[in-house]
PyMOL Python script that loads the backbone (N, CA, C, O; Angstrom):
from pymol import cmd

cmd.read_pdbstr("""\
ATOM      1  N   MET A   1     -13.950 -31.631  -3.715  1.00  0.00           N
ATOM      2  CA  MET A   1     -13.527 -30.502  -4.389  1.00  0.00           C
ATOM      3  C   MET A   1     -11.814 -29.850  -4.430  1.00  0.00           C
ATOM      4  O   MET A   1     -11.267 -29.373  -3.436  1.00  0.00           O
ATOM      5  N   ALA A   2     -11.303 -29.941  -5.512  1.00  0.00           N
ATOM      6  CA  ALA A   2      -9.747 -29.548  -5.538  1.00  0.00           C
ATOM      7  C   ALA A   2      -9.230 -28.309  -4.945  1.00  0.00           C
ATOM      8  O   ALA A   2      -9.807 -27.229  -5.072  1.00  0.00           O
ATOM      9  N   LYS A   3      -8.115 -28.479  -4.284  1.00  0.00           N
ATOM     10  CA  LYS A   3      -7.777 -27.395  -3.558  1.00  0.00           C
ATOM     11  C   LYS A   3      -7.237 -26.287  -4.758  1.00  0.00           C
ATOM     12  O   LYS A   3      -6.551 -26.690  -5.697  1.00  0.00           O
ATOM     13  N   ARG A   4      -7.596 -24.958  -4.629  1.00  0.00           N
ATOM     14  CA  ARG A   4      -7.355 -24.232  -5.321  1.00  0.00           C
ATOM     15  C   ARG A   4      -5.871 -23.734  -5.354  1.00  0.00           C
ATOM     16  O   ARG A   4      -5.399 -23.453  -4.253  1.00  0.00           O
ATOM     17  N   LYS A   5      -5.024 -23.575  -6.501  1.00  0.00           N
ATOM     18  CA  LYS A   5      -3.836 -23.216  -6.856  1.00  0.00           C
ATOM     19  C   LYS A   5      -3.376 -21.809  -6.880  1.00  0.00           C
ATOM     20  O   LYS A   5      -4.136 -20.929  -7.283  1.00  0.00           O
ATOM     21  N   ALA A   6      -2.145 -21.538  -6.462  1.00  0.00           N
ATOM     22  CA  ALA A   6      -2.029 -20.044  -6.052  1.00  0.00           C
ATOM     23  C   ALA A   6      -1.412 -19.694  -7.742  1.00  0.00           C
ATOM     24  O   ALA A   6      -1.003 -20.531  -8.547  1.00  0.00           O
ATOM     25  N   ASN A   7      -1.499 -18.354  -7.912  1.00  0.00           N
ATOM     26  CA  ASN A   7      -1.203 -17.933  -9.220  1.00  0.00           C
ATOM     27  C   ASN A   7       0.404 -17.547  -9.351  1.00  0.00           C
ATOM     28  O   ASN A   7       0.797 -16.468  -8.907  1.00  0.00           O
ATOM     29  N   SER A   8       1.126 -18.290  -9.851  1.00  0.00           N
ATOM     30  CA  SER A   8       2.448 -18.288  -9.604  1.00  0.00           C
ATOM     31  C   SER A   8       3.293 -16.845 -10.500  1.00  0.00           C
ATOM     32  O   SER A   8       4.487 -16.552 -10.563  1.00  0.00           O
ATOM     33  N   ALA A   9       2.147 -16.227 -11.058  1.00  0.00           N
ATOM     34  CA  ALA A   9       2.851 -14.648 -11.745  1.00  0.00           C
ATOM     35  C   ALA A   9       2.695 -13.857 -10.726  1.00  0.00           C
ATOM     36  O   ALA A   9       3.357 -12.820 -10.752  1.00  0.00           O
ATOM     37  N   PHE A  10       1.651 -14.140  -9.364  1.00  0.00           N
ATOM     38  CA  PHE A  10       1.747 -13.184  -8.335  1.00  0.00           C
ATOM     39  C   PHE A  10       2.721 -13.243  -7.337  1.00  0.00           C
ATOM     40  O   PHE A  10       3.166 -12.306  -6.674  1.00  0.00           O
ATOM     41  N   MET A  11       3.074 -14.672  -7.277  1.00  0.00           N
ATOM     42  CA  MET A  11       3.865 -15.238  -5.927  1.00  0.00           C
ATOM     43  C   MET A  11       5.643 -15.190  -6.648  1.00  0.00           C
ATOM     44  O   MET A  11       6.575 -15.726  -6.049  1.00  0.00           O
ATOM     45  N   ARG A  12       5.789 -14.603  -7.722  1.00  0.00           N
ATOM     46  CA  ARG A  12       7.112 -14.883  -8.371  1.00  0.00           C
ATOM     47  C   ARG A  12       7.722 -13.312  -7.772  1.00  0.00           C
ATOM     48  O   ARG A  12       7.155 -12.226  -7.657  1.00  0.00           O
ATOM     49  N   LYS A  13       8.895 -13.682  -7.514  1.00  0.00           N
ATOM     50  CA  LYS A  13       9.945 -12.716  -6.712  1.00  0.00           C
ATOM     51  C   LYS A  13      10.075 -11.730  -7.733  1.00  0.00           C
ATOM     52  O   LYS A  13      10.324 -12.129  -8.870  1.00  0.00           O
ATOM     53  N   LEU A  14       9.933 -10.354  -7.494  1.00  0.00           N
ATOM     54  CA  LEU A  14      10.664  -9.550  -8.345  1.00  0.00           C
ATOM     55  C   LEU A  14      11.577  -8.517  -7.620  1.00  0.00           C
ATOM     56  O   LEU A  14      11.362  -8.004  -6.521  1.00  0.00           O
ATOM     57  N   LYS A  15      12.798  -8.281  -8.570  1.00  0.00           N
ATOM     58  CA  LYS A  15      13.361  -7.044  -8.004  1.00  0.00           C
ATOM     59  C   LYS A  15      12.746  -5.510  -8.287  1.00  0.00           C
ATOM     60  O   LYS A  15      12.201  -5.117  -9.318  1.00  0.00           O
ATOM     61  N   LEU A  16      13.058  -4.595  -6.771  1.00  0.00           N
ATOM     62  CA  LEU A  16      12.477  -3.578  -6.763  1.00  0.00           C
ATOM     63  C   LEU A  16      13.115  -2.422  -6.968  1.00  0.00           C
ATOM     64  O   LEU A  16      14.290  -2.453  -6.600  1.00  0.00           O
ATOM     65  N   SER A  17      12.689  -1.251  -7.501  1.00  0.00           N
ATOM     66  CA  SER A  17      13.795  -0.114  -7.693  1.00  0.00           C
ATOM     67  C   SER A  17      14.350   0.483  -6.353  1.00  0.00           C
ATOM     68  O   SER A  17      13.804   0.276  -5.270  1.00  0.00           O
ATOM     69  N   ALA A  18      15.162   1.027  -6.471  1.00  0.00           N
ATOM     70  CA  ALA A  18      15.417   1.544  -5.147  1.00  0.00           C
ATOM     71  C   ALA A  18      14.204   2.713  -4.548  1.00  0.00           C
ATOM     72  O   ALA A  18      14.407   2.881  -3.345  1.00  0.00           O
ATOM     73  N   GLU A  19      13.294   3.357  -4.933  1.00  0.00           N
ATOM     74  CA  GLU A  19      12.357   4.250  -4.697  1.00  0.00           C
ATOM     75  C   GLU A  19      11.270   3.280  -3.982  1.00  0.00           C
ATOM     76  O   GLU A  19      10.660   3.680  -2.991  1.00  0.00           O
ATOM     77  N   LEU A  20      11.067   2.063  -4.496  1.00  0.00           N
ATOM     78  CA  LEU A  20      10.362   1.042  -4.069  1.00  0.00           C
ATOM     79  C   LEU A  20      10.756   0.599  -2.759  1.00  0.00           C
ATOM     80  O   LEU A  20       9.999   0.417  -1.806  1.00  0.00           O
ATOM     81  N   GLN A  21      12.305   0.403  -2.795  1.00  0.00           N
ATOM     82  CA  GLN A  21      12.922  -0.387  -1.714  1.00  0.00           C
ATOM     83  C   GLN A  21      13.053   0.496  -0.243  1.00  0.00           C
ATOM     84  O   GLN A  21      13.364   0.116   0.886  1.00  0.00           O
ATOM     85  N   ALA A  22      12.665   1.876  -0.786  1.00  0.00           N
ATOM     86  CA  ALA A  22      12.636   3.003   0.482  1.00  0.00           C
ATOM     87  C   ALA A  22      11.437   2.991   1.112  1.00  0.00           C
ATOM     88  O   ALA A  22      11.425   3.290   2.306  1.00  0.00           O
ATOM     89  N   VAL A  23      10.233   2.655   0.460  1.00  0.00           N
ATOM     90  CA  VAL A  23       9.233   2.266   0.889  1.00  0.00           C
ATOM     91  C   VAL A  23       8.702   0.778   1.749  1.00  0.00           C
ATOM     92  O   VAL A  23       8.078   0.666   2.805  1.00  0.00           O
ATOM     93  N   CYS A  24       9.300  -0.375   0.702  1.00  0.00           N
ATOM     94  CA  CYS A  24       8.684  -1.443   1.152  1.00  0.00           C
ATOM     95  C   CYS A  24       9.848  -2.707   1.820  1.00  0.00           C
ATOM     96  O   CYS A  24       9.641  -3.861   2.197  1.00  0.00           O
ATOM     97  N   GLY A  25      11.228  -1.798   1.746  1.00  0.00           N
ATOM     98  CA  GLY A  25      12.419  -2.694   2.180  1.00  0.00           C
ATOM     99  C   GLY A  25      12.947  -3.438   1.071  1.00  0.00           C
ATOM    100  O   GLY A  25      12.437  -3.527  -0.046  1.00  0.00           O
ATOM    101  N   LYS A  26      14.090  -4.004   1.502  1.00  0.00           N
ATOM    102  CA  LYS A  26      15.175  -4.832   0.452  1.00  0.00           C
ATOM    103  C   LYS A  26      14.275  -5.909   0.116  1.00  0.00           C
ATOM    104  O   LYS A  26      13.506  -6.502   0.873  1.00  0.00           O
ATOM    105  N   GLY A  27      14.508  -6.120  -1.359  1.00  0.00           N
ATOM    106  CA  GLY A  27      13.675  -7.020  -2.386  1.00  0.00           C
ATOM    107  C   GLY A  27      14.758  -8.048  -2.187  1.00  0.00           C
ATOM    108  O   GLY A  27      15.640  -8.107  -1.330  1.00  0.00           O
ATOM    109  N   PRO A  28      14.412  -8.991  -3.384  1.00  0.00           N
ATOM    110  CA  PRO A  28      13.298  -9.537  -4.091  1.00  0.00           C
ATOM    111  C   PRO A  28      11.616  -9.912  -3.137  1.00  0.00           C
ATOM    112  O   PRO A  28      11.563 -10.552  -2.087  1.00  0.00           O
ATOM    113  N   MET A  29      10.729  -9.468  -3.676  1.00  0.00           N
ATOM    114  CA  MET A  29       9.422  -9.597  -3.384  1.00  0.00           C
ATOM    115  C   MET A  29       8.335 -10.125  -4.480  1.00  0.00           C
ATOM    116  O   MET A  29       8.340  -9.960  -5.700  1.00  0.00           O
ATOM    117  N   ALA A  30       7.565 -10.693  -3.798  1.00  0.00           N
ATOM    118  CA  ALA A  30       6.267 -11.125  -4.846  1.00  0.00           C
ATOM    119  C   ALA A  30       5.341  -9.856  -4.648  1.00  0.00           C
ATOM    120  O   ALA A  30       5.415  -9.273  -3.566  1.00  0.00           O
ATOM    121  N   ARG A  31       4.406  -9.355  -5.697  1.00  0.00           N
ATOM    122  CA  ARG A  31       3.594  -8.618  -5.865  1.00  0.00           C
ATOM    123  C   ARG A  31       2.816  -8.352  -4.656  1.00  0.00           C
ATOM    124  O   ARG A  31       2.685  -7.211  -4.213  1.00  0.00           O
ATOM    125  N   THR A  32       2.245  -9.495  -4.059  1.00  0.00           N
ATOM    126  CA  THR A  32       1.434  -9.877  -3.052  1.00  0.00           C
ATOM    127  C   THR A  32       2.082  -8.994  -1.676  1.00  0.00           C
ATOM    128  O   THR A  32       1.616  -8.157  -0.903  1.00  0.00           O
ATOM    129  N   GLU A  33       2.967  -9.448  -1.783  1.00  0.00           N
ATOM    130  CA  GLU A  33       4.216  -8.763  -0.494  1.00  0.00           C
ATOM    131  C   GLU A  33       4.366  -7.383  -0.497  1.00  0.00           C
ATOM    132  O   GLU A  33       4.461  -6.671   0.502  1.00  0.00           O
ATOM    133  N   ILE A  34       4.388  -6.966  -1.876  1.00  0.00           N
ATOM    134  CA  ILE A  34       4.867  -5.425  -2.090  1.00  0.00           C
ATOM    135  C   ILE A  34       3.822  -4.668  -2.184  1.00  0.00           C
ATOM    136  O   ILE A  34       3.947  -3.444  -2.194  1.00  0.00           O
ATOM    137  N   THR A  35       2.507  -5.330  -2.277  1.00  0.00           N
ATOM    138  CA  THR A  35       1.230  -4.574  -1.999  1.00  0.00           C
ATOM    139  C   THR A  35       0.748  -4.228  -0.531  1.00  0.00           C
ATOM    140  O   THR A  35       0.209  -3.229  -0.055  1.00  0.00           O
ATOM    141  N   LYS A  36       1.127  -5.367  -0.029  1.00  0.00           N
ATOM    142  CA  LYS A  36       1.089  -5.697   1.616  1.00  0.00           C
ATOM    143  C   LYS A  36       1.538  -4.886   2.542  1.00  0.00           C
ATOM    144  O   LYS A  36       1.010  -4.349   3.515  1.00  0.00           O
ATOM    145  N   LYS A  37       3.074  -4.875   1.888  1.00  0.00           N
ATOM    146  CA  LYS A  37       3.913  -3.715   2.596  1.00  0.00           C
ATOM    147  C   LYS A  37       3.725  -2.126   2.537  1.00  0.00           C
ATOM    148  O   LYS A  37       3.794  -1.330   3.474  1.00  0.00           O
ATOM    149  N   LEU A  38       3.431  -1.843   0.981  1.00  0.00           N
ATOM    150  CA  LEU A  38       2.833  -0.552   0.826  1.00  0.00           C
ATOM    151  C   LEU A  38       1.831   0.081   1.621  1.00  0.00           C
ATOM    152  O   LEU A  38       1.847   1.233   2.055  1.00  0.00           O
ATOM    153  N   TRP A  39       0.664  -1.094   1.812  1.00  0.00           N
ATOM    154  CA  TRP A  39      -0.497  -0.720   2.716  1.00  0.00           C
ATOM    155  C   TRP A  39      -0.304  -0.443   4.284  1.00  0.00           C
ATOM    156  O   TRP A  39      -1.028   0.273   4.974  1.00  0.00           O
ATOM    157  N   ASP A  40       0.881  -1.196   4.722  1.00  0.00           N
ATOM    158  CA  ASP A  40       1.413  -1.206   5.985  1.00  0.00           C
ATOM    159  C   ASP A  40       2.080   0.398   6.257  1.00  0.00           C
ATOM    160  O   ASP A  40       1.863   1.103   7.243  1.00  0.00           O
ATOM    161  N   TYR A  41       2.802   0.673   5.269  1.00  0.00           N
ATOM    162  CA  TYR A  41       3.392   2.399   5.091  1.00  0.00           C
ATOM    163  C   TYR A  41       2.261   3.000   4.907  1.00  0.00           C
ATOM    164  O   TYR A  41       2.315   3.968   5.665  1.00  0.00           O
ATOM    165  N   ILE A  42       1.369   3.017   4.417  1.00  0.00           N
ATOM    166  CA  ILE A  42       0.506   3.982   4.021  1.00  0.00           C
ATOM    167  C   ILE A  42      -0.555   4.559   5.236  1.00  0.00           C
ATOM    168  O   ILE A  42      -1.062   5.664   5.428  1.00  0.00           O
ATOM    169  N   LYS A  43      -0.648   2.995   6.098  1.00  0.00           N
ATOM    170  CA  LYS A  43      -1.292   3.191   6.995  1.00  0.00           C
ATOM    171  C   LYS A  43      -0.505   3.567   8.371  1.00  0.00           C
ATOM    172  O   LYS A  43      -1.126   4.225   9.206  1.00  0.00           O
ATOM    173  N   LYS A  44       0.743   3.205   8.623  1.00  0.00           N
ATOM    174  CA  LYS A  44       1.643   4.102   9.360  1.00  0.00           C
ATOM    175  C   LYS A  44       1.871   5.278   9.946  1.00  0.00           C
ATOM    176  O   LYS A  44       2.097   5.694  11.082  1.00  0.00           O
ATOM    177  N   HIS A  45       1.687   5.937   8.263  1.00  0.00           N
ATOM    178  CA  HIS A  45       2.332   7.254   8.101  1.00  0.00           C
ATOM    179  C   HIS A  45       0.962   8.217   7.862  1.00  0.00           C
ATOM    180  O   HIS A  45       1.049   9.405   7.553  1.00  0.00           O
ATOM    181  N   ASP A  46      -0.521   7.391   8.090  1.00  0.00           N
ATOM    182  CA  ASP A  46      -1.912   8.300   7.993  1.00  0.00           C
ATOM    183  C   ASP A  46      -1.706   8.936   6.490  1.00  0.00           C
ATOM    184  O   ASP A  46      -1.747  10.152   6.306  1.00  0.00           O
ATOM    185  N   LEU A  47      -1.533   8.210   5.685  1.00  0.00           N
ATOM    186  CA  LEU A  47      -1.341   8.622   4.120  1.00  0.00           C
ATOM    187  C   LEU A  47      -2.942   8.580   3.552  1.00  0.00           C
ATOM    188  O   LEU A  47      -3.209   9.290   2.582  1.00  0.00           O
ATOM    189  N   GLN A  48      -3.775   7.925   4.031  1.00  0.00           N
ATOM    190  CA  GLN A  48      -5.407   8.192   3.183  1.00  0.00           C
ATOM    191  C   GLN A  48      -5.806   9.259   3.458  1.00  0.00           C
ATOM    192  O   GLN A  48      -5.374   9.744   4.503  1.00  0.00           O
ATOM    193  N   ASP A  49      -6.715   9.996   2.699  1.00  0.00           N
ATOM    194  CA  ASP A  49      -7.557  11.044   2.624  1.00  0.00           C
ATOM    195  C   ASP A  49      -8.489  10.702   3.645  1.00  0.00           C
ATOM    196  O   ASP A  49      -9.109   9.641   3.582  1.00  0.00           O
ATOM    197  N   PRO A  50      -8.679  11.717   4.821  1.00  0.00           N
ATOM    198  CA  PRO A  50     -10.016  11.226   5.591  1.00  0.00           C
ATOM    199  C   PRO A  50     -11.223  11.592   5.235  1.00  0.00           C
ATOM    200  O   PRO A  50     -12.156  11.174   5.921  1.00  0.00           O
ATOM    201  N   ASN A  51     -11.480  12.391   4.169  1.00  0.00           N
ATOM    202  CA  ASN A  51     -12.563  12.442   3.563  1.00  0.00           C
ATOM    203  C   ASN A  51     -13.123  11.277   2.407  1.00  0.00           C
ATOM    204  O   ASN A  51     -14.288  10.878   2.386  1.00  0.00           O
ATOM    205  N   ASN A  52     -12.141  10.861   1.538  1.00  0.00           N
ATOM    206  CA  ASN A  52     -12.610   9.489   0.933  1.00  0.00           C
ATOM    207  C   ASN A  52     -10.908   8.716   0.968  1.00  0.00           C
ATOM    208  O   ASN A  52      -9.822   8.937   0.431  1.00  0.00           O
ATOM    209  N   ARG A  53     -11.503   7.682   1.978  1.00  0.00           N
ATOM    210  CA  ARG A  53     -10.244   6.691   2.554  1.00  0.00           C
ATOM    211  C   ARG A  53      -9.859   5.935   1.335  1.00  0.00           C
ATOM    212  O   ARG A  53      -8.914   5.166   1.510  1.00  0.00           O
ATOM    213  N   ARG A  54     -10.385   5.975   0.099  1.00  0.00           N
ATOM    214  CA  ARG A  54      -9.677   5.522  -1.324  1.00  0.00           C
ATOM    215  C   ARG A  54      -8.578   6.008  -1.892  1.00  0.00           C
ATOM    216  O   ARG A  54      -7.899   5.339  -2.671  1.00  0.00           O
ATOM    217  N   ASN A  55      -8.237   7.513  -1.468  1.00  0.00           N
ATOM    218  CA  ASN A  55      -7.460   8.021  -2.086  1.00  0.00           C
ATOM    219  C   ASN A  55      -6.333   8.168  -1.227  1.00  0.00           C
ATOM    220  O   ASN A  55      -6.429   8.570  -0.068  1.00  0.00           O
ATOM    221  N   ILE A  56      -5.233   7.837  -1.798  1.00  0.00           N
ATOM    222  CA  ILE A  56      -3.981   8.170  -0.801  1.00  0.00           C
ATOM    223  C   ILE A  56      -3.095   9.702  -1.353  1.00  0.00           C
ATOM    224  O   ILE A  56      -2.955  10.168  -2.484  1.00  0.00           O
ATOM    225  N   LYS A  57      -2.730  10.066  -0.330  1.00  0.00           N
ATOM    226  CA  LYS A  57      -1.733  11.194  -0.457  1.00  0.00           C
ATOM    227  C   LYS A  57      -0.341  11.224  -0.239  1.00  0.00           C
ATOM    228  O   LYS A  57       0.030  11.656   0.853  1.00  0.00           O
ATOM    229  N   PRO A  58       0.491  10.859  -1.040  1.00  0.00           N
ATOM    230  CA  PRO A  58       1.557  10.472  -1.180  1.00  0.00           C
ATOM    231  C   PRO A  58       2.575  11.285  -0.103  1.00  0.00           C
ATOM    232  O   PRO A  58       2.307  12.486  -0.064  1.00  0.00           O
ATOM    233  N   ASP A  59       3.543  10.933   0.664  1.00  0.00           N
ATOM    234  CA  ASP A  59       4.386  12.055   0.990  1.00  0.00           C
ATOM    235  C   ASP A  59       6.018  11.982   0.096  1.00  0.00           C
ATOM    236  O   ASP A  59       6.007  11.786  -1.119  1.00  0.00           O
ATOM    237  N   GLU A  60       6.869  12.096   0.581  1.00  0.00           N
ATOM    238  CA  GLU A  60       8.158  12.562  -0.093  1.00  0.00           C
ATOM    239  C   GLU A  60       8.330  10.989  -1.246  1.00  0.00           C
ATOM    240  O   GLU A  60       8.113  10.852  -2.450  1.00  0.00           O
ATOM    241  N   LYS A  61       8.881   9.877  -0.020  1.00  0.00           N
ATOM    242  CA  LYS A  61       9.057   8.706  -0.489  1.00  0.00           C
ATOM    243  C   LYS A  61       7.949   7.889  -1.150  1.00  0.00           C
ATOM    244  O   LYS A  61       8.250   6.980  -1.922  1.00  0.00           O
ATOM    245  N   LEU A  62       6.908   8.129  -0.922  1.00  0.00           N
ATOM    246  CA  LEU A  62       5.495   7.393  -1.780  1.00  0.00           C
ATOM    247  C   LEU A  62       5.730   8.325  -3.062  1.00  0.00           C
ATOM    248  O   LEU A  62       5.963   7.673  -4.080  1.00  0.00           O
ATOM    249  N   ALA A  63       5.717   9.630  -3.212  1.00  0.00           N
ATOM    250  CA  ALA A  63       5.473  10.255  -4.349  1.00  0.00           C
ATOM    251  C   ALA A  63       6.460   9.922  -5.606  1.00  0.00           C
ATOM    252  O   ALA A  63       6.179   9.911  -6.804  1.00  0.00           O
ATOM    253  N   LYS A  64       7.720   9.650  -4.950  1.00  0.00           N
ATOM    254  CA  LYS A  64       8.836   8.984  -6.127  1.00  0.00           C
ATOM    255  C   LYS A  64       8.337   7.485  -6.614  1.00  0.00           C
ATOM    256  O   LYS A  64       8.684   7.143  -7.745  1.00  0.00           O
ATOM    257  N   VAL A  65       7.762   6.824  -6.043  1.00  0.00           N
ATOM    258  CA  VAL A  65       6.818   5.713  -6.413  1.00  0.00           C
ATOM    259  C   VAL A  65       5.750   5.896  -7.430  1.00  0.00           C
ATOM    260  O   VAL A  65       5.683   5.275  -8.491  1.00  0.00           O
ATOM    261  N   PHE A  66       5.053   6.660  -7.077  1.00  0.00           N
ATOM    262  CA  PHE A  66       3.822   7.240  -7.523  1.00  0.00           C
ATOM    263  C   PHE A  66       3.707   8.280  -8.485  1.00  0.00           C
ATOM    264  O   PHE A  66       2.707   8.643  -9.105  1.00  0.00           O
ATOM    265  N   GLY A  67       5.175   8.816  -8.531  1.00  0.00           N
ATOM    266  CA  GLY A  67       5.447   9.635  -9.844  1.00  0.00           C
ATOM    267  C   GLY A  67       4.965  11.364  -9.789  1.00  0.00           C
ATOM    268  O   GLY A  67       5.253  12.342 -10.478  1.00  0.00           O
ATOM    269  N   SER A  68       4.013  11.116  -8.487  1.00  0.00           N
ATOM    270  CA  SER A  68       3.323  12.730  -8.102  1.00  0.00           C
ATOM    271  C   SER A  68       2.883  12.939  -6.502  1.00  0.00           C
ATOM    272  O   SER A  68       2.572  12.111  -5.645  1.00  0.00           O
ATOM    273  N   LYS A  69       2.965  14.081  -6.472  1.00  0.00           N
ATOM    274  CA  LYS A  69       2.715  14.476  -5.027  1.00  0.00           C
ATOM    275  C   LYS A  69       1.121  14.357  -5.281  1.00  0.00           C
ATOM    276  O   LYS A  69       0.548  13.981  -4.258  1.00  0.00           O
ATOM    277  N   ARG A  70       0.404  14.541  -6.190  1.00  0.00           N
ATOM    278  CA  ARG A  70      -1.092  14.471  -6.263  1.00  0.00           C
ATOM    279  C   ARG A  70      -1.737  13.278  -5.447  1.00  0.00           C
ATOM    280  O   ARG A  70      -0.940  12.384  -5.163  1.00  0.00           O
ATOM    281  N   ALA A  71      -2.785  13.140  -5.105  1.00  0.00           N
ATOM    282  CA  ALA A  71      -3.214  12.098  -4.374  1.00  0.00           C
ATOM    283  C   ALA A  71      -3.826  11.117  -5.826  1.00  0.00           C
ATOM    284  O   ALA A  71      -4.223  11.528  -6.916  1.00  0.00           O
ATOM    285  N   ILE A  72      -3.715   9.884  -5.368  1.00  0.00           N
ATOM    286  CA  ILE A  72      -4.100   8.920  -6.179  1.00  0.00           C
ATOM    287  C   ILE A  72      -5.046   8.205  -5.739  1.00  0.00           C
ATOM    288  O   ILE A  72      -5.153   8.231  -4.513  1.00  0.00           O
ATOM    289  N   SER A  73      -5.807   7.545  -6.316  1.00  0.00           N
ATOM    290  CA  SER A  73      -6.708   6.340  -6.191  1.00  0.00           C
ATOM    291  C   SER A  73      -5.946   4.906  -5.691  1.00  0.00           C
ATOM    292  O   SER A  73      -4.956   4.389  -6.209  1.00  0.00           O
ATOM    293  N   MET A  74      -6.602   4.503  -4.701  1.00  0.00           N
ATOM    294  CA  MET A  74      -5.937   3.228  -4.431  1.00  0.00           C
ATOM    295  C   MET A  74      -5.802   2.212  -5.437  1.00  0.00           C
ATOM    296  O   MET A  74      -4.898   1.378  -5.490  1.00  0.00           O
ATOM    297  N   PHE A  75      -7.107   2.385  -6.511  1.00  0.00           N
ATOM    298  CA  PHE A  75      -7.033   1.300  -7.408  1.00  0.00           C
ATOM    299  C   PHE A  75      -6.031   1.323  -8.587  1.00  0.00           C
ATOM    300  O   PHE A  75      -5.726   0.420  -9.366  1.00  0.00           O
ATOM    301  N   LYS A  76      -5.571   2.699  -8.497  1.00  0.00           N
ATOM    302  CA  LYS A  76      -4.377   3.328  -9.858  1.00  0.00           C
ATOM    303  C   LYS A  76      -2.894   2.651  -8.961  1.00  0.00           C
ATOM    304  O   LYS A  76      -1.793   2.639  -9.512  1.00  0.00           O
ATOM    305  N   MET A  77      -3.080   2.190  -7.724  1.00  0.00           N
ATOM    306  CA  MET A  77      -1.482   1.738  -7.042  1.00  0.00           C
ATOM    307  C   MET A  77      -0.784   1.051  -7.717  1.00  0.00           C
ATOM    308  O   MET A  77       0.328   1.447  -8.065  1.00  0.00           O
ATOM    309  N   PRO A  78      -1.342  -0.336  -8.120  1.00  0.00           N
ATOM    310  CA  PRO A  78      -0.660  -1.414  -8.963  1.00  0.00           C
ATOM    311  C   PRO A  78      -0.056  -0.487 -10.374  1.00  0.00           C
ATOM    312  O   PRO A  78       1.136  -0.547 -10.674  1.00  0.00           O
ATOM    313  N   THR A  79      -0.700   0.060 -10.889  1.00  0.00           N
ATOM    314  CA  THR A  79       0.091   0.553 -12.469  1.00  0.00           C
ATOM    315  C   THR A  79       1.208   1.363 -11.760  1.00  0.00           C
ATOM    316  O   THR A  79       2.308   0.853 -11.970  1.00  0.00           O
ATOM    317  N   HIS A  80       1.244   2.241 -11.146  1.00  0.00           N
ATOM    318  CA  HIS A  80       2.382   2.726 -10.420  1.00  0.00           C
ATOM    319  C   HIS A  80       3.498   1.981  -9.866  1.00  0.00           C
ATOM    320  O   HIS A  80       4.599   2.483  -9.645  1.00  0.00           O
ATOM    321  N   ILE A  81       3.213   0.876  -9.667  1.00  0.00           N
ATOM    322  CA  ILE A  81       4.199   0.021  -8.917  1.00  0.00           C
ATOM    323  C   ILE A  81       5.019  -1.044 -10.068  1.00  0.00           C
ATOM    324  O   ILE A  81       6.160  -1.505 -10.015  1.00  0.00           O
ATOM    325  N   ASN A  82       3.955  -1.214 -11.090  1.00  0.00           N
ATOM    326  CA  ASN A  82       4.641  -1.602 -12.392  1.00  0.00           C
ATOM    327  C   ASN A  82       5.969  -1.416 -13.101  1.00  0.00           C
ATOM    328  O   ASN A  82       6.720  -2.195 -13.688  1.00  0.00           O
ATOM    329  N   ASP A  83       6.010   0.329 -12.756  1.00  0.00           N
ATOM    330  CA  ASP A  83       7.288   1.264 -13.341  1.00  0.00           C
ATOM    331  C   ASP A  83       8.910   0.721 -12.053  1.00  0.00           C
ATOM    332  O   ASP A  83      10.088   1.064 -12.152  1.00  0.00           O
ATOM    333  N   HIS A  84       8.337  -0.061 -11.143  1.00  0.00           N
ATOM    334  CA  HIS A  84       9.220  -0.193 -10.227  1.00  0.00           C
ATOM    335  C   HIS A  84       9.653  -1.623 -10.082  1.00  0.00           C
ATOM    336  O   HIS A  84      10.544  -1.870  -9.269  1.00  0.00           O
ATOM    337  N   VAL A  85       9.122  -2.579 -10.776  1.00  0.00           N
ATOM    338  CA  VAL A  85       9.513  -3.933 -10.299  1.00  0.00           C
ATOM    339  C   VAL A  85      10.260  -4.939 -11.757  1.00  0.00           C
ATOM    340  O   VAL A  85       9.914  -4.542 -12.870  1.00  0.00           O
ATOM    341  N   GLU A  86      10.908  -5.760 -11.724  1.00  0.00           N
ATOM    342  CA  GLU A  86      11.471  -6.125 -13.003  1.00  0.00           C
ATOM    343  C   GLU A  86      11.375  -7.830 -12.583  1.00  0.00           C
ATOM    344  O   GLU A  86      11.758  -8.685 -13.381  1.00  0.00           O
TER     345      GLU A  86
END
""", "prot")
cmd.dss("prot")
cmd.show_as("cartoon", "prot")
cmd.util.cbc("prot")
cmd.orient("prot")
């Protein structure tokens, strides 16, 4: 069986906006790394809704990335990240 090849689009290094760098650190980073660092930040600051762990309650820094202080579904997170990467 042939070894599976990584998707180069996910591994490509992207420039991060200042708002996203405030949460993830200095870029450039691959999308997979951005997602991992966002989850590290969310867990470190206890930003998951305790009643529905799929929802994220953004703090000041994360609200700038998500564009809202309202809770969002973790499944919508990639959509909000797209506005902050090149």
